[in-house]
ROMARBA-867845 format. One line per field, with one value per residue (C-alpha): x, y, z; residue in three letters. Coordinates in steps of 0.2 Angstrom, whole numbers. Layout:
<semars>
u <- (X | ...)
v <- (Y | ...)
w <- (Z | ...)
type <- (ALA | ...)
</semars>
This chain:
<semars>
u <- (338 | 339 | 356 | 357 | 373 | 382 | 378 | 390 | 390 | 384 | 395 | 412 | 405 | 399 | 415 | 423 | 412 | 412 | 422 | 413 | 413 | 398 | 392 | 386 | 366 | 364 | 374 | 365 | 375 | 365 | 376 | 373 | 375 | 387 | 398 | 392 | 398 | 397 | 386 | 379 | 362 | 360 | 373 | 367 | 359 | 359 | 345 | 359 | 366 | 350 | 347 | 361 | 358 | 343 | 352 | 359 | 348 | 330 | 319 | 304 | 293 | 296 | 289 | 282 | 286 | 272 | 280 | 265 | 271 | 271 | 277 | 297 | 305 | 291 | 275 | 263 | 261 | 249 | 249 | 240 | 226 | 237 | 251 | 265 | 267 | 270 | 273 | 281 | 278 | 295 | 296 | 305 | 319 | 329 | 346 | 360 | 372 | 384 | 374 | 368 | 349 | 337 | 327 | 320 | 338 | 345 | 330 | 334 | 351 | 351 | 337 | 347 | 361 | 354 | 344 | 360 | 366 | 382 | 384 | 381 | 372 | 362 | 347 | 344 | 329 | 320 | 322 | 324 | 306 | 309 | 309 | 313 | 315 | 308 | 311 | 293 | 301 | 312 | 300 | 293 | 296 | 291 | 294 | 288 | 288 | 290 | 277 | 264 | 272 | 258 | 270 | 282 | 278 | 283 | 299 | 302 | 302 | 315 | 332 | 339 | 332 | 336 | 344 | 362 | 370 | 375 | 389 | 395 | 393 | 401 | 417 | 418 | 411 | 412 | 419 | 403 | 399 | 414 | 406 | 388 | 379 | 359 | 346 | 344 | 342 | 361 | 378 | 391 | 406 | 416 | 415 | 423 | 417 | 410 | 407 | 397 | 398 | 385 | 382 | 364 | 360 | 355 | 347 | 336 | 319 | 307 | 307 | 311 | 323 | 335 | 334 | 352 | 369 | 378 | 372 | 386 | 381 | 394 | 395 | 397 | 394 | 394 | 378 | 383 | 393 | 382 | 369 | 382 | 384 | 366 | 367 | 380 | 375 | 387 | 375 | 355 | 348 | 355 | 347 | 342 | 340 | 344 | 327 | 339 | 342 | 326 | 321 | 339 | 333 | 316 | 323 | 333 | 323 | 332 | 329 | 314 | 311 | 304 | 294 | 286 | 279 | 289 | 287 | 303 | 301 | 310 | 308 | 319 | 320 | 321 | 328 | 312 | 321 | 333 | 327 | 319 | 313 | 307 | 291 | 279 | 273 | 292 | 291 | 275 | 279 | 294 | 281 | 270 | 286 | 291 | 282 | 283 | 276 | 292 | 303 | 296 | 301 | 316 | 324 | 319 | 312 | 295 | 298 | 291 | 274 | 270 | 269 | 252 | 255 | 270 | 272 | 269 | 253 | 258 | 264 | 253 | 240 | 243 | 233 | 230 | 232 | 235 | 248 | 255 | 253 | 262 | 260 | 275 | 264 | 256 | 274 | 280 | 266 | 269 | 287 | 283 | 270 | 284 | 297 | 308 | 299 | 314 | 319 | 333 | 349 | 352 | 362 | 357 | 364 | 363 | 373 | 386 | 378 | 373 | 354 | 355 | 363 | 351 | 339 | 347 | 351 | 334 | 325 | 339 | 331 | 315 | 317 | 327 | 311 | 304 | 318 | 326 | 344 | 351 | 369 | 370 | 382 | 384 | 390 | 401 | 395 | 406 | 405 | 385 | 385 | 395 | 385 | 368 | 365 | 380 | 374 | 373 | 360 | 349 | 360 | 373 | 366 | 372 | 360 | 348 | 342 | 344 | 339 | 336 | 325 | 319 | 312 | 300 | 308 | 296 | 280 | 271 | 268 | 277 | 294 | 289 | 284 | 293 | 312 | 311 | 295 | 293 | 300 | 311 | 319 | 332 | 350 | 359 | 344 | 337 | 334 | 323 | 337 | 320 | 321 | 300 | 292 | 273 | 263 | 250 | 260 | 269 | 253 | 246 | 262 | 262 | 245 | 249 | 260 | 249 | 239 | 239 | 222 | 223 | 209 | 213 | 231 | 224 | 214 | 231 | 241 | 229 | 229 | 249 | 249 | 237 | 246 | 264 | 256 | 249 | 265 | 278 | 292 | 300 | 297 | 288 | 294 | 289 | 288 | 301 | 295 | 308 | 317 | 329 | 334 | 332 | 336 | 322 | 329 | 327 | 311 | 309 | 319 | 307 | 311 | 302 | 293 | 307 | 320 | 326 | 328 | 320 | 331 | 324 | 314 | 327 | 328 | 337 | 332)
v <- (798 | 813 | 817 | 831 | 840 | 852 | 869 | 881 | 899 | 911 | 928 | 919 | 912 | 931 | 938 | 925 | 928 | 947 | 949 | 938 | 943 | 950 | 939 | 942 | 945 | 929 | 917 | 907 | 901 | 889 | 885 | 865 | 858 | 841 | 837 | 828 | 811 | 808 | 811 | 794 | 794 | 776 | 775 | 788 | 786 | 805 | 818 | 831 | 822 | 817 | 837 | 840 | 827 | 834 | 850 | 839 | 824 | 820 | 803 | 797 | 804 | 818 | 828 | 846 | 857 | 851 | 832 | 828 | 816 | 825 | 820 | 823 | 813 | 803 | 811 | 800 | 781 | 765 | 753 | 735 | 731 | 719 | 732 | 721 | 729 | 748 | 757 | 774 | 787 | 797 | 815 | 818 | 829 | 828 | 826 | 823 | 836 | 827 | 827 | 809 | 807 | 803 | 788 | 771 | 763 | 775 | 771 | 753 | 755 | 765 | 752 | 737 | 746 | 750 | 731 | 722 | 714 | 712 | 732 | 732 | 749 | 755 | 760 | 742 | 740 | 753 | 740 | 724 | 719 | 722 | 706 | 714 | 731 | 731 | 744 | 746 | 759 | 774 | 784 | 768 | 758 | 745 | 737 | 719 | 716 | 699 | 702 | 715 | 733 | 747 | 759 | 757 | 776 | 783 | 773 | 781 | 799 | 793 | 800 | 783 | 780 | 796 | 795 | 796 | 796 | 779 | 787 | 794 | 777 | 768 | 781 | 783 | 767 | 768 | 785 | 792 | 800 | 813 | 816 | 819 | 819 | 820 | 829 | 841 | 862 | 863 | 854 | 850 | 861 | 856 | 846 | 845 | 835 | 851 | 862 | 858 | 870 | 870 | 880 | 884 | 870 | 880 | 867 | 862 | 855 | 864 | 883 | 899 | 890 | 889 | 908 | 909 | 907 | 895 | 888 | 883 | 872 | 874 | 864 | 874 | 862 | 878 | 884 | 901 | 903 | 895 | 909 | 922 | 918 | 923 | 938 | 944 | 941 | 925 | 914 | 917 | 900 | 891 | 874 | 869 | 885 | 879 | 884 | 895 | 907 | 909 | 925 | 933 | 929 | 938 | 952 | 955 | 965 | 958 | 938 | 927 | 912 | 897 | 885 | 870 | 855 | 839 | 820 | 817 | 806 | 804 | 788 | 777 | 758 | 745 | 728 | 717 | 701 | 705 | 707 | 716 | 724 | 708 | 710 | 720 | 727 | 734 | 743 | 750 | 756 | 766 | 774 | 780 | 786 | 799 | 817 | 821 | 838 | 841 | 831 | 843 | 860 | 854 | 846 | 856 | 872 | 870 | 866 | 847 | 840 | 823 | 808 | 801 | 786 | 776 | 788 | 808 | 815 | 822 | 806 | 797 | 784 | 792 | 784 | 795 | 782 | 796 | 802 | 788 | 798 | 802 | 792 | 788 | 779 | 768 | 764 | 759 | 747 | 740 | 737 | 730 | 718 | 712 | 709 | 724 | 734 | 743 | 745 | 740 | 747 | 749 | 758 | 771 | 774 | 789 | 801 | 815 | 831 | 841 | 842 | 821 | 824 | 834 | 821 | 806 | 817 | 820 | 802 | 797 | 809 | 804 | 786 | 788 | 794 | 777 | 767 | 765 | 767 | 773 | 774 | 787 | 782 | 794 | 784 | 792 | 787 | 774 | 765 | 767 | 760 | 744 | 743 | 747 | 743 | 731 | 717 | 700 | 693 | 696 | 685 | 697 | 714 | 721 | 736 | 739 | 756 | 769 | 787 | 791 | 799 | 791 | 803 | 793 | 799 | 791 | 801 | 785 | 774 | 759 | 767 | 774 | 757 | 741 | 747 | 749 | 737 | 723 | 707 | 704 | 721 | 716 | 723 | 720 | 719 | 736 | 745 | 737 | 738 | 735 | 718 | 720 | 704 | 703 | 693 | 705 | 721 | 708 | 704 | 722 | 728 | 714 | 719 | 739 | 732 | 720 | 732 | 752 | 755 | 769 | 764 | 746 | 752 | 764 | 748 | 738 | 754 | 758 | 740 | 740 | 755 | 752 | 736 | 743 | 756 | 742 | 733 | 749 | 742 | 761 | 773 | 786 | 805 | 818 | 825 | 839 | 857 | 861 | 876 | 886 | 905 | 915 | 932 | 941 | 944 | 926 | 915 | 900 | 889 | 877 | 865 | 847 | 837 | 825 | 839 | 840 | 857 | 860 | 873 | 872 | 887 | 899 | 918 | 931 | 950)
w <- (163 | 172 | 183 | 195 | 196 | 210 | 215 | 221 | 227 | 216 | 223 | 218 | 202 | 198 | 200 | 189 | 175 | 175 | 160 | 150 | 131 | 122 | 107 | 91 | 89 | 80 | 90 | 103 | 117 | 130 | 145 | 153 | 170 | 164 | 151 | 134 | 135 | 115 | 101 | 93 | 96 | 98 | 110 | 123 | 139 | 147 | 142 | 140 | 126 | 117 | 118 | 110 | 96 | 92 | 85 | 72 | 69 | 68 | 69 | 59 | 71 | 84 | 98 | 99 | 113 | 123 | 119 | 108 | 94 | 77 | 61 | 57 | 43 | 39 | 34 | 39 | 45 | 45 | 60 | 59 | 70 | 80 | 81 | 72 | 56 | 54 | 37 | 36 | 20 | 21 | 17 | 1 | -4 | 13 | 12 | 26 | 30 | 18 | 4 | 6 | -1 | 15 | 9 | 15 | 11 | 24 | 37 | 36 | 37 | 53 | 60 | 55 | 66 | 81 | 80 | 79 | 96 | 91 | 90 | 108 | 108 | 122 | 114 | 106 | 115 | 106 | 89 | 96 | 94 | 76 | 64 | 49 | 41 | 22 | 8 | 1 | -13 | -12 | 1 | 10 | 22 | 31 | 50 | 54 | 73 | 79 | 95 | 94 | 101 | 104 | 109 | 92 | 84 | 101 | 99 | 83 | 89 | 103 | 101 | 101 | 83 | 74 | 57 | 53 | 36 | 29 | 21 | 35 | 46 | 33 | 33 | 53 | 60 | 79 | 77 | 73 | 89 | 85 | 67 | 68 | 52 | 53 | 43 | 56 | 57 | 62 | 56 | 67 | 68 | 82 | 98 | 116 | 133 | 138 | 122 | 105 | 92 | 78 | 64 | 53 | 39 | 23 | 16 | 30 | 23 | 33 | 28 | 39 | 51 | 58 | 63 | 72 | 64 | 76 | 92 | 106 | 122 | 135 | 151 | 167 | 181 | 195 | 197 | 200 | 186 | 174 | 181 | 179 | 162 | 159 | 169 | 160 | 142 | 138 | 137 | 133 | 139 | 155 | 162 | 174 | 185 | 203 | 212 | 223 | 211 | 203 | 214 | 208 | 190 | 192 | 200 | 184 | 170 | 156 | 161 | 161 | 171 | 162 | 176 | 167 | 172 | 169 | 166 | 177 | 193 | 209 | 219 | 230 | 220 | 235 | 231 | 232 | 232 | 248 | 266 | 273 | 256 | 249 | 262 | 256 | 272 | 276 | 256 | 261 | 278 | 271 | 258 | 275 | 283 | 270 | 270 | 252 | 254 | 264 | 251 | 237 | 248 | 256 | 242 | 228 | 237 | 233 | 214 | 215 | 218 | 227 | 214 | 215 | 203 | 195 | 180 | 180 | 177 | 160 | 153 | 142 | 148 | 166 | 179 | 194 | 212 | 226 | 237 | 250 | 266 | 278 | 294 | 303 | 317 | 303 | 297 | 314 | 316 | 298 | 303 | 321 | 311 | 299 | 312 | 313 | 330 | 331 | 312 | 305 | 295 | 279 | 264 | 251 | 236 | 223 | 216 | 220 | 215 | 230 | 226 | 224 | 242 | 248 | 243 | 252 | 267 | 270 | 267 | 280 | 293 | 289 | 289 | 307 | 316 | 313 | 317 | 300 | 300 | 283 | 278 | 265 | 251 | 235 | 219 | 207 | 190 | 183 | 201 | 199 | 182 | 187 | 203 | 197 | 178 | 173 | 186 | 177 | 188 | 202 | 214 | 210 | 216 | 232 | 232 | 245 | 241 | 226 | 225 | 206 | 193 | 177 | 163 | 149 | 134 | 122 | 131 | 132 | 148 | 142 | 143 | 161 | 166 | 155 | 158 | 177 | 183 | 171 | 174 | 161 | 162 | 176 | 172 | 162 | 150 | 155 | 173 | 185 | 198 | 212 | 205 | 206 | 198 | 198 | 185 | 186 | 182 | 168 | 159 | 159 | 152 | 139 | 137 | 135 | 120 | 111 | 103 | 94 | 101 | 115 | 124 | 127 | 129 | 143 | 152 | 152 | 159 | 173 | 179 | 178 | 189 | 201 | 205 | 207 | 219 | 229 | 229 | 233 | 226 | 226 | 239 | 227 | 230 | 219 | 201 | 197 | 191 | 178 | 180 | 168 | 164 | 149 | 140 | 134 | 119 | 114 | 110 | 102 | 115 | 123 | 139 | 135 | 150 | 149 | 155 | 135 | 125 | 109 | 99 | 81 | 83 | 94 | 88 | 94 | 93)
type <- (MET | THR | ARG | LEU | LEU | PRO | ARG | LEU | VAL | LEU | SER | ALA | ALA | LEU | ALA | ALA | ALA | SER | ALA | ALA | PRO | ALA | LEU | ALA | ALA | LYS | ASP | LEU | VAL | ILE | GLY | VAL | GLU | ALA | ASN | MET | PRO | HIS | LEU | ASP | PRO | ALA | ASN | THR | ASN | ASP | THR | LEU | SER | GLN | THR | ALA | GLU | ARG | LEU | MET | TYR | GLN | GLY | LEU | MET | GLY | PHE | ASP | LYS | ASP | MET | LYS | LEU | ILE | PRO | ALA | LEU | ALA | GLU | LYS | TYR | GLU | ALA | SER | GLU | ASP | ALA | LYS | GLU | PHE | VAL | PHE | HIS | LEU | ARG | ARG | GLY | VAL | LYS | PHE | HIS | ASP | GLY | THR | PRO | PHE | ASN | ALA | ALA | ALA | VAL | LYS | THR | ASN | ILE | ASP | ARG | VAL | ALA | ASN | PRO | ASP | ASN | ARG | LEU | SER | ARG | ARG | SER | LEU | VAL | SER | MET | ILE | ALA | HIS | THR | ASP | VAL | VAL | ASP | GLU | TYR | THR | VAL | LYS | PHE | VAL | LEU | SER | SER | PRO | PHE | GLY | ALA | PHE | VAL | ASN | ASN | MET | ALA | HIS | PRO | GLY | THR | PHE | MET | ILE | SER | PRO | LYS | ALA | LEU | ALA | GLU | TYR | GLY | LYS | ASP | ILE | ALA | THR | HIS | PRO | THR | GLY | THR | GLY | PRO | TYR | LYS | PHE | VAL | SER | PHE | ALA | THR | ASP | THR | LEU | LYS | VAL | VAL | LYS | ASN | PRO | ASP | TYR | TRP | ARG | PRO | GLY | VAL | PRO | LYS | VAL | ASP | THR | VAL | THR | PHE | ARG | ALA | VAL | PRO | GLU | SER | GLY | SER | ARG | PHE | ALA | MET | LEU | GLN | THR | GLY | GLU | ALA | GLN | PHE | ILE | TYR | PRO | LEU | PRO | ALA | GLU | LEU | VAL | LYS | ALA | ALA | GLN | ALA | ASN | PRO | ASN | LEU | ALA | VAL | ILE | ASN | ALA | PRO | SER | ILE | VAL | ALA | ARG | TYR | VAL | ALA | MET | ASN | ASN | MET | LYS | LYS | PRO | PHE | ASP | ASP | ILE | ARG | VAL | ARG | GLN | ALA | LEU | ASN | TYR | ALA | ILE | ASP | LYS | ASN | ALA | TYR | GLY | ARG | ILE | VAL | PHE | SER | GLY | TYR | SER | THR | PRO | MET | ASP | ALA | PRO | ILE | PRO | SER | ASP | LEU | GLY | PHE | TYR | SER | LYS | GLN | GLY | VAL | TRP | PRO | TYR | ASP | PRO | ALA | LYS | ALA | LYS | ALA | LEU | LEU | ALA | GLU | ALA | GLY | TYR | PRO | ASN | GLY | PHE | GLU | THR | GLU | LEU | TRP | GLY | GLY | THR | SER | THR | ALA | VAL | LYS | ARG | GLY | MET | GLU | PHE | ILE | GLN | GLN | GLN | LEU | ALA | ALA | VAL | GLY | VAL | LYS | VAL | THR | VAL | ALA | PRO | LEU | GLU | ALA | GLY | VAL | ALA | THR | ALA | LYS | LEU | TRP | ASN | VAL | GLN | SER | PRO | ALA | ASP | ALA | THR | MET | GLN | MET | ASN | TYR | GLY | GLY | TRP | SER | SER | SER | THR | GLY | ASP | ALA | ASP | TRP | GLY | LEU | ARG | PRO | LEU | LEU | TYR | SER | LYS | SER | PHE | PRO | PRO | ASN | LEU | PHE | ASN | ILE | ALA | TYR | TYR | SER | SER | PRO | VAL | THR | ASP | ARG | ALA | ILE | GLU | ALA | GLY | LEU | ALA | THR | ALA | ASP | PRO | ALA | LYS | ARG | ALA | VAL | ALA | TYR | LYS | GLU | ALA | GLN | ALA | GLN | VAL | TRP | LYS | ASP | ALA | PRO | TRP | ILE | PHE | LEU | GLY | VAL | ASP | ARG | LEU | LEU | ALA | GLY | GLN | SER | LYS | LYS | LEU | SER | GLY | VAL | TYR | TYR | LEU | PRO | ASP | GLY | GLY | VAL | LEU | THR | GLU | ASP | ALA | ALA | LEU | ASP)
</semars>
């Protein structure tokens, strides 16, 4: 998931950062918008921590800068026709940062750890379909699944399946989050919640990289201060770059702006099991009531495009449905037909950042125009976790509407649909806080997993998206553009469509 954080006034921040120290030529500093909770890949739920983990860790598969699937610690794989058996052939000669050899036994140790329900790791769902993991030989591992799962190879590229040194796991146990030990291009030096420092791995298996000596992630929640770091040279890359600072960055001859497409979708989940949202006419009415183009202009300064399907267009197996048109008259007519001629009162939850609040207020104003009175209720992260993700049954859910976002970090339609829109994904299992349940959608999602054949999967996900679009369990809003600022002396840092960042090829002139 992707989080939006506060933006503060630039002028004061520039003054505060005016005395920023110069950095050595090969030390890369990246300014980010939030603290990193911890660094256990199997227990991480935020994109920022996953980006930090990519410095030190890798999985069997990975993604290139366009989020296309590529080999990483596995050189190749084979899948059975029924998508129940997957054999991976591992890269030879790779060692973890502590000198432990990377091999099939290490893979089994890692996957068994994540799959074990007793460990209560948040990314267990990525591997929960595995019946058993078999070490075929030192560099071959076989996964036998309990049921077909066509997206399995993509799951092996998700940060939640990154490989950790078995020796480090045995030594540190649950404290592995503060002792990262992977196979990646950089080795751990130090970590506090607002600063992570890594040093290049001289034994990295890929020739020619890293090209920088150290990388430091610094959390600077104030947008202006983060931008000031870039202007003064204290940082060479910052993300996200607030839309209101794009022109200032473009005016600086030493800076470049990254403006890239994303797979970060924004929407309002409506509780489909509670009145009035259990009536499809109400849900459709609210989709007609929101001007998606105005949403992009006002909330994201134009750096957003309207959603035209339940998943973004850059995600695998996307199927265009067409934007819900802005039609307040039709919205009012549907509300009246559903028994709400004068609208109704409801509550909208969301995060506490400036950008999220701006989005919530926009939705509040738009819905007021069709008679729906919305109370905006920003929730701190801990409260949101308790009220949204840790709810034990639909009957216990008190959410009416929630404004949020999602990025599918596997690059596959499965992770854009199943965690959010499958009837078996209600909290606390996964993240279907809309409590949306459709037999048609369920069957299509299951069909997409029942085969590894891309053509068959495309047919299944097309059906799923069409049904979701018709049922309107969400108010479909927009897909972000990704904005970052960087020094023109920096190259080889890439902003991934899911909001993560790749630094393996980073170079400083």
